[in-house]
Backbone as a ProteinNet text record, in pm:
[ID]
protein_1_A
[PRIMARY]
MKRNKIILAVLILTIVTATVVVFADTASPGSSEDPVVTKSYVDAQIAAIKSSGSTADSFQVVFVEKGKKVIGEEGTELILRGGTAVAVDNGTNGLSDLTAATELMGGAAVAKNHLLVVPRNDGRGISAQSDIYVMIKGGHTIK
[TERTIARY]
1080.9	1059.4	1086.1	1207.5	1325.1	1320.8	1316.3	1345.9	1237.3	1123.9	961.6	988.8	982	1020.6	1082.8	1200	1294.2	1217	1169.3	1108.6	977	902.7	800.8	804.8	935	1008.3	1061.4	1126.9	1186.8	1041.9	971.1	853.2	775.3	758	666.8	723.8	859.8	934.3	953	975.2	939.1	803	736.1	576.1	575.3	625.3	588.1	696.6	817.1	855.6	844.7	802.7	724.6	616.5	545.8	411.8	476.2	557	587.9	636.8	715.6	805.6	672.1	569	474.6	406.4	371.2	271.9	348.5	467.9	624.7	607.5	601.3	628.8	519.4	388.5	273.3	227	197.4	192.4	73.4	-23.4	-142.2	-206.6	-333.7	-370.3	-368.6	-325.2	-358.3	-236.7	-197.7	-78.9	26	170.7	261.2	349.1	341.6	394.3	316.2	161.7	141.7	70.4	70.8	29.1	-90.5	-112	-251.7	-357.1	-449.2	-552.5	-690.6	-811	-890.9	-915.1	-991	-1013.5	-1110.5	-1229.6	-1313.7	-1232.1	-1125.9	-1057.3	-975.1	-921.1	-865.1	-941	-1020	-1134.6	-1200.3	-1200.4	-1260.9	-1160.5	-1032.9	-920.9	-889.1	-921.2	-937.4	-1060.8	-1161.7	-1249.4	-1268.7	-1204.8	-1182.5	-1084.1	-951.7	-894	-948.8	-1026.8	-1121.9	-1215	-1259	-1373	-1292.8	-1190.3	-1126.5	-1084.1	-1076.9	-1059.6	-935.7	-828.9	-691.6	-625.8	-557.6	-547.1	-377.6	-289.6	-181	-96.9	-183.1	-143.4	-207.6	-276.6	-321.3	-290	-328.5	-289.5	-382.3	-360.8	-444.6	-391.4	-488.5	-472.7	-460.5	-356.9	-349.4	-326.1	-439.2	-378.4	-308.3	-215.6	-98.5	-56.7	-60.8	-70.7	59.4	72.2	208.7	333.2	403.1	536.3	532.3	419.1	455	523.6	556.7	663.2	588.3	553.1	582.2	686.5	694.2	797.4	768.6	843.8	784.2	883.9	818.8	878.8	945.5	1026.4	1096.6	955.2	1027.3	938.6	814.4	782.7	661.5	676	593.8	535.7	499.5	525.9	493.2	467.4	338.8	339.3	244.7	325.3	281.5	168.4	61.8	-28.1	-73.2	-80.7	-111.3	-14.4	-4.5	119	253.9	280.3	485	525.5	688.6	697	842	952.8	1091.6	1073.2	1203.1	1258	1292.4	1300	1379	1447.9	1578.9	1702.6	1718.8	1819.5	1867.8	1985.8	2046.1	2197.8	2263	2238.8	2335.2	2319.7	2173.7	2066.9	1970.2	1925.1	1795.2	1684.7	1567.7	1454.2	1489.6	1444.9	1444.4	1328.8	1329.3	1245.9	1260.4	1143.7	1167.7	1116.8	1049.6	965.2	1073	1172.5	1281.8	1427.3	1461.2	1547.8	1687	1654.5	1735.5	1715.8	1811.4	1804.5	1767	1667	1624.1	1678.1	1760.6	1873.2	1779.8	1793.8	1721.8	1707.1	1564.6	1582.2	1524.8	1568.4	1558.4	1365.7	1323.9	1184.4	1145.3	1027	976.2	868.4	875.1	790.6	659.3	552.4	389.9	411.1	337.8	292.3	446.7	553.8	644.4	620.1	724.3	657.5	781.3	789.7	946.5	899.9	1011.2	1020.2	1090	1057.7	1155.9	1245	1370.9	1423.6	1448.2	1476.9	1484.3	1406.5	1382.1	1291.3	1402	1455.4	1535.6	1549.1	1383.1	1371.8	1329.4	1337.7	1318.4	1161.9	1186.7	989.1	1019.8	883	889.6	837.7	882.2	836.9	740.7	585.1	504.2	565.1	574.4	628.4	499.8	349.5	229.2	162.8	16.3	-72	-64.9	-65.2	-26.2	-134.3	-131.4	-211.4	-133.4	-97.6	-2.1	-83.9	-47.7	-96.8	33.8	-6.6	71.7	30.6	134.9	126.3	239.9	222.9	297.2	279.9	346.8	358.9	427.5	383.8	406	372.7	417.4	365	397.4	278.4	319.2	343.3	446.4	515.2	500.4
530.4	639.2	675.9	714	761.6	646.2	530.2	436.4	396.1	373.2	387.3	535.7	635.9	712.4	673.2	672	631.6	486.4	407.9	282.8	322.7	408.9	502.4	570.8	660.5	744.4	623.6	532.2	426.9	346	305.6	286.5	320.5	430.9	542.2	568.5	595.9	601.4	486.2	332.3	245.5	269.3	312.8	284.2	372.7	521.9	629.9	591.8	562.9	500	374.6	270.9	183	196.8	272.1	340.1	421.5	529.3	602.4	492.3	410.7	331.2	227.7	226.8	114.5	199.2	353.3	421.1	476.3	498.6	595.9	467.3	324.6	235.5	174.7	235.1	215.6	313.8	304.8	371.7	398.6	474.9	464.6	408.4	328.3	235.7	323.8	241.8	282.1	361.2	425.9	513.7	427.8	508.4	446.7	346.1	395.8	312.2	192	185.3	74.6	41	-1.8	-9	-117.5	-175.4	-273.5	-214.5	-217.7	-224.9	-354.2	-310	-426.2	-475.6	-619.3	-706.8	-552.7	-475.2	-395.1	-281.6	-243.5	-141.1	-162.9	-271.8	-360.1	-332.7	-432.5	-444.6	-322.8	-186.5	-79.5	-19.2	-13.9	28.7	-72.6	-200.4	-281.6	-270.4	-202.1	-192.7	-46.7	48.8	191.1	129.1	82.7	72.9	19.9	-96.6	-170	-63.2	3.1	117.6	204.7	250.7	354.2	361.1	176.5	156.3	148.4	115.7	115.3	-0.5	7.4	-110.6	-153.4	-49.7	-114.6	-226.7	-320.2	-455.3	-543.7	-523.1	-584.2	-573.7	-656.6	-686.1	-614.4	-546.6	-529.6	-547.5	-632.6	-668.5	-601.1	-540.7	-442.9	-512.5	-456	-420.5	-385.5	-460.6	-355	-365.1	-310.7	-332	-391.2	-437.8	-450.6	-337.4	-394.1	-253.8	-137.2	-163.2	-92	-121.7	-41.3	-117	-59.6	-176.2	-131.2	-98.9	4.9	42.2	32	-19.9	-18.7	78	105.1	194.2	89.9	139.1	75.7	-31.9	-182.7	-254.1	-319	-243.4	-277.7	-451.7	-522.2	-702.8	-691.7	-801.3	-813.1	-940.7	-964.2	-1116.2	-1125.3	-1166	-1183.8	-1266.9	-1298.5	-1373.6	-1428.6	-1319.8	-1369.7	-1302.3	-1378.2	-1299.3	-1307.9	-1211.8	-1228.9	-1095.1	-1132.4	-994.4	-1026.1	-916.5	-929.1	-847	-862.6	-766.8	-669.6	-543.9	-428.5	-391.9	-379	-374.6	-203.1	-151.7	-26.7	-32.5	-85.5	-118.5	-169.1	-184.3	-267.4	-385.8	-371.5	-486.4	-501.3	-592.1	-645.7	-663.1	-731.1	-752.3	-874	-909.1	-990.9	-1076	-1190.1	-1309.6	-1408.5	-1377	-1464	-1598	-1609.1	-1790.7	-1868.6	-1798.9	-1893.1	-1873	-1750.2	-1713	-1698	-1572.8	-1567.2	-1405.1	-1374.8	-1203.7	-1204.3	-1131	-1142.1	-990	-982.2	-882.8	-855.8	-727.9	-687	-782.3	-786.4	-861.8	-1014.3	-1075.5	-1225.7	-1239.7	-1343.2	-1375.4	-1384.9	-1327.8	-1346.4	-1426.6	-1521	-1653.2	-1619.3	-1694	-1672.7	-1722.6	-1627.2	-1679.4	-1669.4	-1605.9	-1560.6	-1460.1	-1438.6	-1285	-1215	-1123.6	-996.2	-899.5	-872.1	-728.9	-650.8	-530.4	-397.3	-354.5	-370.4	-348.9	-155.1	-113.4	36.4	96	237.7	295.5	379	277	327.4	274.9	270.4	263.3	103.5	4.1	-114.2	-190.7	-306.1	-312.3	-423.9	-433.9	-552.3	-463	-529.4	-503	-582.1	-515	-647.7	-676.5	-775.5	-846.4	-879.7	-896.2	-916.2	-873.5	-785.2	-739.5	-870.1	-805.6	-879.4	-834.2	-951.5	-908.5	-917	-785.5	-848.1	-774.5	-858	-861.5	-785.2	-619.2	-541.3	-473.7	-508	-426.6	-336.1	-242.7	-110	14.4	114.7	176	149.9	255.4	191.9	304.9	321.1	419.5	279.6	307	270.7	338.9	324.6	416.9	369.5
7289.1	7211.5	7091.4	7074.4	7012.3	6874.3	6914.6	6835	6735.4	6808.2	6764.5	6625	6641.4	6550.4	6438.5	6476.6	6374.1	6261.8	6329.3	6274	6190.8	6225.4	6204.6	6060.4	6082.2	5950.1	5849.9	5897.8	5764.3	5718.9	5797.7	5717.5	5637.1	5681.1	5605.3	5485.8	5483.8	5346.4	5258.4	5343	5228.8	5195.2	5233.1	5204.4	5057.7	5101.8	4991.8	4851.7	4874.6	4796.2	4703.9	4754.6	4681.8	4635.5	4635.2	4561.9	4482.9	4469	4355.4	4290.6	4269.4	4212	4089.7	4163.3	4142.7	4008.5	4057.7	3958.5	3883.7	3899.3	3822.4	3645.5	3696.8	3618.9	3526	3542	3490.6	3399.1	3289.5	3168.1	3169.7	3073.4	3032.6	2960.1	2963.8	2879.4	2742.1	2638.5	2497.2	2451.7	2544.5	2532.4	2427	2371.7	2290.1	2429.1	2547.7	2624.8	2667	2632.8	2663.1	2566.6	2425.4	2314.8	2292.7	2385.5	2363.4	2335.5	2243.3	2166.1	2186.9	2139.3	2127.5	2004.2	1964	1869.2	1803.4	1859.7	1778.7	1763.5	1802.5	1760.9	1629.1	1618.2	1489.7	1413.2	1402.3	1296.3	1267.4	1332.8	1253.6	1203	1204.8	1135.5	1051.1	996.3	900	813.7	844.5	767.5	711.1	775.5	745.9	615.8	606.6	495.6	389.6	402.2	333.6	240.5	283	242.3	197.4	229.5	167.8	16.7	-33.5	-149	-191	-71.3	-126.5	-163.5	-316.5	-361.7	-381.9	-267.9	-249.6	-240.8	-185.9	-168.7	-230.6	-336.9	-465.6	-597.1	-677.8	-777.7	-894.6	-990.5	-1118.9	-1220.6	-1307.6	-1446.7	-1520	-1631	-1722.9	-1862.7	-1957.6	-2079.6	-2149.5	-2217.8	-2282.6	-2425.3	-2512	-2681.4	-2706.3	-2799.8	-2902.1	-2875.5	-2849.9	-2863.7	-2766.7	-2675.8	-2537	-2469.9	-2369.5	-2253	-2112.8	-2001.7	-1873.9	-1766.8	-1753.5	-1673.3	-1551.9	-1443.2	-1295.4	-1197	-1072.3	-1008.5	-926.1	-807.7	-708.6	-629.5	-640	-570.8	-616.2	-782	-840.9	-886.1	-893.8	-896.8	-1042.2	-1129.3	-1217.2	-1254.8	-1304.3	-1363.9	-1482.6	-1603	-1721.4	-1749.5	-1787.1	-1764.9	-1920.4	-2017.3	-2160.6	-2268.1	-2392.8	-2459	-2430.3	-2524.7	-2521.3	-2482.7	-2392.9	-2356.8	-2327.3	-2344.2	-2275	-2220.8	-2105.5	-2000	-2099.5	-1966.5	-2015	-1885.2	-1893	-1789.5	-1795.3	-1718.8	-1702.7	-1775.6	-1879.6	-1895	-1819.6	-1676.6	-1624	-1558.5	-1456.3	-1396.8	-1473.8	-1443.9	-1491.7	-1401.4	-1449.2	-1323.9	-1242.6	-1115.6	-1033.4	-1079.4	-1149	-1137.6	-1053.9	-927.3	-793.5	-825.5	-929.2	-964.7	-984.1	-1069.4	-1143.9	-1063.2	-944.5	-898.4	-1004.3	-1067.1	-1189.1	-1191.7	-1265.5	-1322.5	-1470.6	-1522.3	-1638.8	-1731.1	-1807.7	-1837.1	-1982.2	-2040.9	-2101.9	-2290.7	-2272.1	-2439.9	-2396.5	-2285.4	-2243.2	-2228.5	-2261.9	-2281.2	-2104.7	-2102.9	-1948.2	-1973.4	-1897.7	-1884.2	-1789.3	-1852	-1781.7	-1672.3	-1586.5	-1449.1	-1344.3	-1401.7	-1322.9	-1242.7	-1144.8	-1047.3	-1028	-1109	-1127.2	-1053	-993.5	-946.4	-981.1	-965.2	-1024	-898.5	-907	-770.8	-782.5	-839.7	-840.3	-960.2	-883.1	-1008.2	-1077.1	-1207	-1308.7	-1438.3	-1485.6	-1633.9	-1646.5	-1576.8	-1592.3	-1577.9	-1632.3	-1655.9	-1799.9	-1870.5	-1958.6	-2100.9	-2193	-2333.7	-2424.6	-2465.3	-2509.3	-2674.2	-2663.7	-2796.4	-2886.3	-2831	-2869.8	-2762.3	-2815.6	-2674.3	-2595.3	-2453.5	-2315.7	-2252.6	-2137.1	-1964.2	-1882.9	-1789.8	-1711	-1596.1	-1481.5	-1353.3	-1260.3	-1194.5	-1154.6	-1033.8	-905.2	-816.2	-807.9	-734.7	-762.4	-866.5	-856.1	-952.3	-1067.1	-1188.8	-1309.3	-1412.2	-1528.4	-1620.1	-1751.1	-1867.4	-1992.5	-2117.8	-2207.6	-2272.8	-2395.9
[MASK]
+++++++++++++++++++++++++++++++++++++++++++++++++++++++++++++++++++++++++++++++++++++++++++++++++++++++++++++++++++++++++++++++++++++++++++++++

């Protein structure tokens, strides 16, 4: 009789422990522990971003008059589409020309259709030698 009680107690303890372990490891669906989402949720989020008019991830075409400079912020991307321009550096470092895999120092001619990146927010950009059209993605000022 005593042996049956011990076996029953061990069996109950095992079942309770297994139940606690199983339920303790299960996260609530949709929580940060279980981030699975439905396709309809993702579609709704994408539609909300598109309807907000966010252009942070797209280029805009900008006309710049001769003699003016386009100074980019950190991470700004520039593509010269028409006209002539030269690089503006910070006195030490230039622009990254990703198309040619080179660094353009101040005064160097900017090739059309080359993707340029401003590495830091320190005054780098391009200077229009004629009226130019530039595709720009990111923060910038025209001086």
